[in-house]
N, C-alpha and C positions, 0 to 999 in steps of 0.2 A: 491428601487433603480431605478432611471430613466436611462434607457439605450438608449432609443430613442434620437436621436440627438447627441449621442456620437460616432457614427460610423465614421470611418476613410475611406477615398477613397483609392483604392488600389495604386493610383499613388502618394499618399502622402508619405513624408519621414518616417512617423511613421509606415508605413506598410512595412514589410520586403520583399525584392525582391523574395526570394524563395517561400514564401507563396502566393504572388501575382500571381504566375504562375500556382498555383493549380486550377484545374477545379472544385473542390469541396469546395472552400473558399466562405462562405456566407458573412461574413463581419469581420472587425477588430474593437474592441471596446475599448475605454479607459473611466474611470470614476473616479471622485475624491475619491470615497470610496475605490478604489484600486489604490492609488497613485503609479505611476511608472510602473504599470503593464498594458500590452496590452493583450486582449483576442482575439484570432483568431478563429472564430466559423466556423467550417467545417462540411460537411455532410459525415459521415463515409460510406465507401463502405462495410465494414465488422466490426463486433464487436468482434468475437471470434478469438483468436490467438492461433494456435496450438503450443504446446511445442514439440520440436523434440523428437522422440521416444527414442533416446539414452540418453536423459537428465536424471539426477538423481532426478529431481523434482517429487513429488508424486502426481502430478495433470497433466491432459492432455491439459488443455486450461487456457488461461488468458483473462481478459478484461481490457482494459486501457481507461476509458472515457475521460482522460486528458493526454496531453503530456506537460512536464515541470511541475514545482511545486513551488508555492510560499512559501512553507516551507523553502526553501533556505538552506537546510542542506549542510554544506560545504563538507561533506564526501559522499554525495549521489552517490551510484554506478550507478544510471541510467543516470547521466549527459551525457555520450557520445551518448545516443540515440537521443539527441536534435540536432545533427549535420547533420541529413539527409536532411534538407531543408535550408541550409545556415545559421543555427542557431548555436551559439557557446554553449559550455558545461558549461560555467561560468555564467555570468550575464543574458544572454538570457534564460537559463534554469530556472532561478528564475522569470524572468519578462516577458517572451513572452510565454503565456499559450495557447496551442491549445485545443479547446473544441469540442468534437464530439456531437454536439447538438442532433442528431437523433440516438444516440447509442442504446437506449432502443428499438426503433422501428426496427432497423436492427437486433438486437439480437432476438427479438420475431420471426422474419422471419427465422433466422438461426436455432433456437431451434425447429421450427415447421417441419423441414425437416425430412422425414422418415429415413434418414441416421444418424440422431443425436442419439448417443449412451448413452447420459446421464452421461458422464464422468465428474469428478470434475473440477470446474472452480475456478480459484483464482483471487482475486482483491487485488490490493495493492502491487503486486510483482514488479512493475516498478515505476510509480508515484502514489501519494496518491490520492485515490478516494474521500477522505473527506478533501481535502485541502479547503481553505476558499471559493473558487469560487463555491463549491458545494452548499453553502448556497444560491447562486443566481440561479444556473442552475438546481439544483435538478435532477440530472441524476440517482442517485443511487436507489431511490425508484422504478423507472421503471425497472431497471436492476434486483433488488432483486425479484420483483414480477414476471418478466419474467422467471427467473431461477426457483423459487419455483413452478410456475404454470406448468412448463414443466417437473418437477420432477428431476431437475439437482442440485446435491449437490454443495456447494460453500464455499469458505473461504474468509475472509476479514482481511487484515493487514493494520493498519492505525496508524498515529499519531494524527488524527483529532478527537477532541471532538465532532464534529458535528455528529459523529456516534450515539450519544444519541438520536438525532431526530428520527432515524429510528429503534430504538430498539423494539418498539411494532410490527412493520412490520417484523423485523428479527426474533423475538420470534415466530410469527405466521409461518414464513417460516420454522423455525426449527422443527415445528410439522409435516412438510411434507417431508423435505429432510434433510440429514446431513448438519449442518452448523458449521463452525469453526471460531471463532473470536480471534484476537490477537491485542494487543496494543503495539506499539513500544515505549519503554521508556528506553533510554540508559543512561541518565545523571541525577544524583541526587544532583548536585551542581547547584543552580539556576543561578549564574552568568555565569558559564561555559556553561550551557545549552542555555541560551539566546544568548551567543556569537557564539556558533558553529551551533545552529539551530534557527536563528533569527526570522523565520516566523512561528514557531510552537507554539501550546499552551504550557503552563508551565507543568512541571512535576507533580505538585499538581493537575492540571485540568485533566491530562491524567489518573492519578491514581483514581480520582473521577469517571472518565468514566469507568474504570475497575469495580469499585463498582456498578455502574449503570447497567452494563452488568450482573453481578451476581445477582442483584436484579430482573432482568427479567428471571431469572432461567437458564441462559446460562453460560457455561464455558468460561473463558477468559485467554489465555496465555499472558505473557509479554515477549516481544522480548528485551533482554538486549544486544542490538547490534546496532552499533559496540562498543566494549570495546576499548577505545582509549589509546594506550600505553603511560605510564608515566603521564597520566591525570586521567583516571577513573579505573585503574587496581590495585589500592591499596586495601589492605585487608579491611580497614575501609570503603572505598566507596562501594565496592562490598557487604560487609555485610549490610550496611545501605540500599542499593538498594533492596536487597532481603528482608529485614525486612519490608520496605514500600510496596513492591509488595505484600507480604503475608498479610499485614494488610489491603490492599485494596480489597483482596479477590481473587487475581490471583490464578489460578489452577495449573499453571506450569510456568517455566521460560526457555527460550531458549537463548543461548549466542553465540557470536562469536567475534573474534578479527577484528580490522579495516582491510578493504580490499581496497587498492588504485590502481585501474586499470588505464590505460592511459586515459587521459581526466578528471580524478577525482584528480589524484595525484597533478597536478600543482595547481588546485584551492584550495585544502586542504592545501597544503604546503605554498601557499600565505597567507592563514589565519594564519597558525602556525607561519610564520615569522613575522606577525604583532602582534599577541597576545602572543606568547610564543617563542620568538627567541632563547631562551636558549635550546630549544628542537630540533631545526632544524638539528643539527649534528647527534643526536641520531636517529631521523627518517630516515635520509638519509642512515645511516648504516643499520637500521632495514629493510628498503624496497629497498635496493640497487639492488637486483637481482630478485626481484619478486614482484608482486602486493599483495601477501599474506605475512603476518608476517611469519618469519622463524619458522620451526618446533619446534626448541628449545623454542622459545617464547610461542608457542601454547601449548606445553607440560607443561611449567611452569604455564601458565594461567589455564589450566585444573586442575592441581594439587591444585591450590589455590581456584578455584571457585566451583568445584564439591562437595567437603565436605560442603561448605556453602549452596549450593542448597539443598543437602540432609538434612542438619540440619534444614533448614526452611521449609522442606516438599514441595518443589517445583519441584521435579524431574519429568522428563518424559523420554521416552526411548532413545531419541537422542538429541544431541545438534548440531546444524548445522546452517549455514547462510541462509538456504532456508526455505521456509514455510513447516513445517512438521505437517500435520493435520491428526489425526486419522480419522476424518470424510472423508477426501479426499484420504486417502491412497488407491491407485488404486490396485485392485487385478490383478493377471495375469492369463490368461487362459492356456491351455495345450501347446499352440504355443508361449507362452511368450508375448502375446499381452495384452494390458490393457483391462480389462473386464468392462462392463457396470455396473453401480450402479443400483440396483433394484429401481423402482419407487414405492413410497408409495401411498396408497389409498388417494384420496383427496375428502373429503366430502364438499358439498356446504356450510354447516353451518360453516366451519372452515376457510374460506378464505376471510372474509369481508375486511380486510385491503389490502390484495393482490388484490382482485377484484377492489377496488377503483383505483389501479394504472394501471389496464389493460383497453384496449379499449373495448367498449361494446360487440363486437363480440367475445372476449376472455373471458369475465367474466362468471363464472358459474351462473346458475340460479336454482331456486327451482322447475321449471316446464318447 
């Protein structure tokens, strides 16, 4: 891909005013291979984002190498995060992608601090780290290597089949730190899937990625979320989804009903009005007073899907809309604080792929 010569000047109409004011904006790029998408390359000032201590999340930190996502899922809960720099949560979220080009370098610096306690780090909890642009920017190998080299456990949640590129590296990392992988596959009707998630790989391709993960000796959960009321919550759809996940080698399934927070609801309802206008009234009733589906619906859904999960042998301890990783479950000390995860021994002979992703001064040697 030839990106030189594709740069936009900050005063051009194609560059957004909010981003042009940034003192860390490197350039904005458009290319025919990503028609309609502009990439805004920035220099990150930090890589690790602390999760508030009162959060129910089982990890202490997240990393987001990208903001915005070309997967363009109409229901994506992260859409409102795109409004912080004069970007809207609709089309801009899909087409104006912020790329933290130095994220791995900044991460290595942060992980090297004496204060770093090796808490679990989650990737994919906001925008997808394996969206299409990762094929060009290749940020994840450096992130994975930095985390493994520092003895930091991590999880990855993605819809991106590009995960397969990094499986040898991830498998090596899993020999040093706890690693948790999950593939998000919510819809098992091909026409509906391409309509509601137009920029994502097909369900078949994602299931094949689950199989590839398992072939590398790693567990892989399937996130059956969100379940779309009146569209993917039928007995037949749920049973077929679980059958296919099991056949692909999934080790567990996690589910949740659709969540429509402000900034997401309008975008999703616009899609629903175009594609399934007969359901608009039902959705307005269901989500009239809350971003969450009513408790009665969630109880009804649980009664339907839990027996199916059990029947297919895909149970885990909890079903929740958040990343729940056994590898990243943070212990608590006597004061109720998150405890650090012990660092495993790292032998020089076991880090060849990781070493290739690290700068020479960080690569282990035999002498």
